[in-house]
C-alpha positions as CSV (number, residue, x, y, z in Angstrom):
1,M,10.6,20.6,-145.9
2,E,11.5,21.7,-142.8
3,T,8.9,23.6,-140.1
4,R,9.4,25.0,-136.9
5,A,6.8,23.0,-134.9
6,V,5.9,22.4,-130.9
7,I,7.0,19.0,-130.3
8,I,7.6,16.4,-127.6
9,E,10.5,14.1,-127.4
10,E,9.3,11.8,-124.6
11,Y,5.9,11.0,-123.2
12,G,5.1,13.4,-120.0
13,H,3.8,16.5,-118.2
14,A,3.1,19.7,-120.2
15,D,7.1,20.8,-119.1
16,Q,7.9,18.3,-122.5
17,L,6.7,20.6,-124.9
18,K,9.2,22.6,-126.7
19,E,9.6,24.6,-129.8
20,S,12.0,22.7,-132.4
21,T,12.7,22.4,-136.1
22,V,11.0,19.4,-137.7
23,T,11.8,17.8,-141.2
24,L,8.4,16.9,-142.9
25,P,8.1,13.9,-144.8
26,E,7.6,14.4,-149.0
27,L,4.5,15.7,-150.2
28,G,2.6,12.4,-151.0
29,E,0.8,13.1,-154.6
30,H,-2.7,13.3,-153.2
31,Q,-1.7,15.8,-150.1
32,V,-1.1,19.4,-149.9
33,L,1.3,21.5,-147.8
34,V,-1.1,24.0,-145.3
35,K,0.5,27.2,-144.0
36,V,-1.1,27.0,-140.4
37,A,-2.9,30.0,-139.2
38,A,-4.2,28.5,-136.4
39,T,-5.2,25.1,-134.6
40,S,-6.9,24.0,-131.6
41,V,-6.3,21.9,-128.5
42,N,-8.7,18.6,-128.1
43,P,-8.3,16.0,-125.2
44,I,-6.1,13.6,-127.6
45,D,-3.5,16.1,-127.6
46,W,-2.8,16.2,-124.0
47,K,-3.8,12.4,-123.3
48,L,-1.2,11.4,-126.1
49,R,1.2,13.6,-124.3
50,E,1.1,11.7,-121.3
51,G,1.7,8.5,-122.8
52,Y,-2.1,7.4,-122.5
53,L,-2.0,6.3,-126.1
54,A,1.2,5.0,-126.5
55,Q,0.0,1.4,-127.3
56,M,-2.2,2.3,-130.2
57,M,-0.1,5.0,-131.3
58,P,3.4,3.6,-131.3
59,W,5.4,6.4,-132.8
60,D,8.7,7.7,-133.3
61,F,9.8,10.8,-131.4
62,P,9.8,13.8,-132.3
63,I,5.9,13.9,-132.4
64,I,4.1,16.7,-133.3
65,L,0.4,16.9,-131.5
66,G,-2.3,18.6,-132.7
67,W,-5.3,17.3,-135.4
68,D,-7.0,20.3,-136.6
69,V,-5.6,23.0,-139.0
70,A,-7.3,26.2,-140.6
71,G,-4.7,27.8,-143.1
72,E,-3.7,28.5,-146.5
73,I,-2.6,25.7,-149.1
74,V,1.0,26.6,-150.1
75,E,1.8,23.3,-152.3
76,I,0.2,20.5,-153.8
77,G,0.8,16.9,-154.7
78,S,1.0,16.1,-158.3
79,A,-2.2,14.2,-158.5
80,V,-4.8,17.3,-156.6
81,T,-6.9,18.3,-158.8
82,D,-9.3,20.0,-156.5
83,W,-7.5,22.5,-154.7
84,K,-5.2,24.9,-155.5
85,V,-2.2,27.3,-153.9
86,G,-3.5,29.9,-152.1
87,Q,-7.3,28.7,-151.0
88,K,-8.1,29.1,-147.5
89,V,-9.0,25.8,-145.9
90,F,-9.5,24.1,-142.5
91,A,-9.2,20.0,-142.0
92,R,-8.9,17.1,-139.4
93,P,-6.1,15.5,-140.6
94,E,-5.3,11.8,-140.8
95,T,-3.6,11.2,-136.9
96,T,0.0,11.0,-137.7
97,R,3.2,12.0,-135.8
98,F,3.5,15.3,-137.9
99,G,0.5,16.8,-136.7
100,T,-0.9,20.7,-136.5
101,Y,1.0,22.3,-133.6
102,A,3.4,23.9,-136.6
103,D,4.0,26.2,-139.0
104,Y,3.3,24.0,-141.8
105,T,1.4,20.8,-141.7
106,I,0.4,17.9,-144.7
107,V,-3.2,17.1,-145.3
108,D,-4.8,14.5,-147.6
109,D,-7.0,16.2,-149.9
110,H,-10.2,14.1,-149.4
111,L,-10.0,15.4,-146.2
112,L,-10.2,19.0,-146.7
113,A,-12.8,21.8,-146.7
114,T,-13.1,25.3,-147.9
115,K,-13.2,27.7,-145.2
116,P,-16.1,30.0,-145.2
117,E,-15.2,33.9,-146.1
118,N,-17.3,34.8,-143.0
119,V,-15.6,32.6,-140.5
120,S,-12.0,33.4,-138.8
121,F,-9.5,31.2,-139.5
122,E,-10.0,31.0,-135.1
123,D,-13.3,30.1,-135.4
124,A,-12.8,27.2,-138.4
125,A,-9.8,26.0,-136.6
126,A,-11.9,25.2,-133.6
127,V,-14.2,22.7,-135.8
128,P,-12.8,19.6,-137.5
129,L,-12.2,17.3,-134.7
130,A,-15.2,18.6,-132.0
131,G,-17.6,19.2,-135.2
132,L,-16.9,16.1,-137.0
133,T,-17.4,13.8,-133.5
134,A,-20.3,15.9,-133.0
135,Y,-21.6,15.0,-136.5
136,Q,-20.6,11.0,-136.8
137,A,-21.9,10.8,-133.3
138,L,-25.3,12.2,-133.6
139,F,-25.9,11.1,-137.1
140,T,-23.6,8.1,-138.7
141,H,-24.1,6.2,-135.8
142,G,-26.9,7.7,-134.0
143,Q,-29.1,7.9,-136.9
144,L,-30.9,11.0,-135.1
145,K,-33.7,11.9,-137.2
146,A,-36.2,15.1,-137.0
147,G,-38.9,14.8,-134.3
148,E,-36.5,13.2,-131.6
149,K,-35.2,13.9,-128.8
150,V,-31.8,13.8,-128.0
151,L,-29.6,14.5,-124.7
152,I,-26.2,15.9,-125.2
153,H,-23.9,15.5,-122.1
154,A,-21.8,18.3,-120.8
155,G,-23.1,20.8,-123.7
156,A,-20.7,23.5,-123.3
157,G,-17.8,21.4,-123.9
158,G,-15.9,21.6,-127.1
159,V,-17.9,18.7,-128.9
160,G,-21.5,19.9,-126.8
161,I,-21.5,23.3,-128.5
162,Y,-21.3,21.7,-132.1
163,A,-23.5,18.9,-131.0
164,I,-26.6,21.0,-130.1
165,Q,-26.4,23.0,-133.3
166,L,-26.3,20.2,-135.7
167,A,-28.8,18.3,-133.6
168,K,-31.1,21.4,-133.8
169,N,-30.5,21.8,-137.4
170,A,-31.5,18.6,-137.7
171,G,-35.3,19.3,-136.4
172,A,-34.5,17.4,-133.2
173,T,-35.7,18.5,-129.6
174,V,-32.2,19.0,-127.6
175,I,-32.0,18.4,-123.9
176,T,-28.4,19.3,-122.7
177,T,-26.2,19.5,-119.2
178,A,-24.4,22.4,-118.4
179,S,-23.5,24.4,-115.1
180,E,-26.1,27.6,-114.8
181,K,-23.1,30.3,-116.0
182,N,-23.5,28.8,-119.7
183,H,-27.3,28.1,-119.7
184,A,-27.9,31.1,-121.8
185,L,-25.4,30.6,-124.2
186,L,-26.5,26.7,-124.9
187,K,-29.9,28.2,-125.3
188,E,-29.0,31.0,-127.7
189,L,-27.3,27.5,-129.7
190,G,-30.3,25.8,-129.8
191,A,-31.0,23.9,-126.8
192,D,-34.5,23.4,-125.8
193,Q,-33.8,22.0,-122.1
194,V,-30.7,23.0,-120.2
195,I,-30.4,21.2,-117.0
196,D,-27.9,22.2,-114.1
197,Y,-26.0,19.2,-113.4
198,H,-24.5,20.7,-109.8
199,T,-28.7,20.7,-108.9
200,T,-31.0,18.4,-111.0
201,D,-30.2,14.9,-111.5
202,F,-30.8,14.6,-115.3
203,S,-32.0,10.6,-114.7
204,E,-34.9,11.5,-112.4
205,V,-36.3,14.4,-114.4
206,L,-36.1,13.0,-118.0
207,T,-37.8,9.8,-119.9
208,D,-38.5,8.7,-123.5
209,I,-34.9,9.9,-124.9
210,D,-34.3,8.6,-128.3
211,L,-30.7,9.0,-128.4
212,V,-28.0,9.6,-125.8
213,F,-24.5,11.3,-126.7
214,D,-22.5,10.6,-124.1
215,T,-19.1,12.9,-123.6
216,M,-18.9,12.0,-119.9
217,G,-18.7,8.0,-119.1
218,G,-18.6,6.6,-115.9
219,D,-21.9,7.1,-113.7
220,I,-23.4,9.4,-116.2
221,Q,-23.1,7.0,-119.0
222,A,-24.7,4.4,-116.8
223,D,-27.6,7.0,-115.4
224,S,-28.5,7.4,-119.2
225,F,-29.5,4.1,-120.0
226,K,-32.7,5.2,-117.1
227,V,-34.0,8.0,-119.6
228,L,-33.8,5.9,-123.0
229,K,-36.2,4.3,-124.9
230,S,-36.3,0.7,-125.3
231,D,-35.4,1.5,-128.5
232,G,-33.3,4.3,-128.2
233,R,-29.6,4.7,-128.7
234,L,-26.7,5.4,-126.6
235,I,-23.7,7.0,-128.4
236,S,-20.3,7.4,-126.7
237,I,-16.8,9.2,-127.3
238,V,-15.3,8.2,-123.8
239,G,-16.1,4.8,-123.2
240,D,-17.6,1.1,-123.9
241,P,-20.9,0.7,-122.4
242,D,-21.8,-1.5,-119.7
243,E,-22.5,-5.3,-121.7
244,A,-25.5,-5.6,-119.2
245,L,-27.2,-1.9,-119.7
246,A,-26.7,-2.3,-123.3
247,K,-28.7,-4.8,-123.8
248,K,-31.8,-3.1,-122.8
249,V,-31.4,-0.5,-125.6
250,A,-31.4,-0.8,-129.3
251,V,-27.7,0.6,-130.1
252,A,-25.0,1.2,-127.1
253,K,-21.4,1.6,-128.1
254,S,-18.2,3.9,-128.2
255,I,-16.7,5.3,-131.4
256,W,-13.7,6.7,-132.5
257,L,-13.6,9.9,-135.0
258,Q,-12.7,9.0,-138.7
259,P,-11.5,11.9,-140.7
260,D,-14.0,12.8,-143.3
261,G,-13.8,16.1,-145.9
262,K,-17.1,15.7,-147.3
263,Q,-18.6,15.6,-143.4
264,L,-16.5,18.7,-142.6
265,Q,-17.8,20.5,-145.8
266,E,-21.3,19.7,-144.8
267,I,-20.2,21.5,-141.3
268,A,-18.9,24.6,-143.4
269,D,-21.9,24.8,-145.4
270,L,-23.7,25.3,-142.2
271,M,-21.4,27.9,-141.0
272,E,-21.5,29.9,-144.0
273,A,-25.3,30.1,-144.1
274,G,-24.9,31.0,-140.3
275,K,-26.9,28.0,-138.8
276,V,-23.7,26.9,-137.1
277,K,-20.9,29.0,-135.0
278,S,-17.7,28.4,-133.1
279,V,-17.5,28.9,-129.4
280,V,-13.6,29.7,-128.8
281,G,-13.3,30.6,-124.8
282,H,-9.8,31.4,-125.0
283,L,-6.8,31.9,-127.5
284,Y,-2.8,30.9,-127.1
285,P,-0.3,31.7,-129.2
286,L,1.1,28.5,-131.0
287,T,4.7,28.7,-129.2
288,A,5.9,26.0,-126.4
289,E,4.6,28.0,-123.7
290,G,1.3,28.9,-125.3
291,V,0.5,25.2,-126.0
292,K,1.5,24.4,-122.1
293,E,-1.0,26.6,-120.7
294,A,-3.8,25.6,-123.0
295,H,-3.3,22.0,-122.3
296,E,-2.9,22.6,-118.7
297,L,-6.6,24.5,-119.2
298,S,-7.9,21.9,-121.1
299,A,-7.1,18.8,-118.9
300,T,-9.3,20.8,-116.2
301,H,-12.2,19.8,-118.3
302,H,-13.3,23.4,-117.3
303,A,-12.6,25.3,-120.6
304,K,-16.0,27.2,-122.4
305,G,-16.2,26.0,-125.5
306,K,-13.0,25.5,-127.7
307,I,-9.3,26.6,-126.9
308,V,-7.5,27.7,-130.0
309,L,-3.9,27.7,-130.9
310,V,-3.2,30.8,-133.0
311,N,0.1,31.0,-135.5
312,E,0.8,34.8,-135.1
């Protein structure tokens, strides 16, 4: 099966992105072929493009980036029983060199979730990687429970927006940091308190936090230990916590996302019920030029919500 795709043939700047035709692997018996309606941009995309993950993922070129997809199943493997051609789905596929910046992509059947009828392909494509990252940080690793206080750093970012909503739905008190222009949005999504990091040092105004979700690292991560209870937890997605600081709390660790279709279906059900929504701040076409512009915006860390690529 051949597909048009946006690829890289060597690591480097956004100029390396180009359109090409790529031959996909044979469909496995527990895989489906999805016609891509939309995908989204995450920091892993441009970090991999620049070569930062080359040792962790020593892949051959060409590489199709992108690990979010929303679209329609057009072919199923011989052992697929739960899915059929024509179903509208979304997923965080396995991390392979055959990503989702393409007209067609392959997804393992256990990683699929049904796209809710009331959610657009663009809004669905924004969810899997960021939404699952938030879900696993808060619940799988952070063990967040109703009545607890959670601090979510950078609430207006791609992951933060889902984390706020998921934490609120779980019955937690949600505190987040964001620039003032995003405060109204984040309160609408469920944040109980929003701290303007330009004017206020969160570590001077907060105490007794049960869980910190660290999306920033560095000094912000270090300062987060000041606000945690002694039995508190810190879950990071950007780097391992300092060992001496980590000993002062119950849990402090850095996590790496595991794709999970069942968890994604839980988020889909919340979206269908109107309890979780995507905030798509930027749309670009799924072309080499569109991806280039999207990567450059993502790398500034100042995108509002998610950046989505639409396959028109």
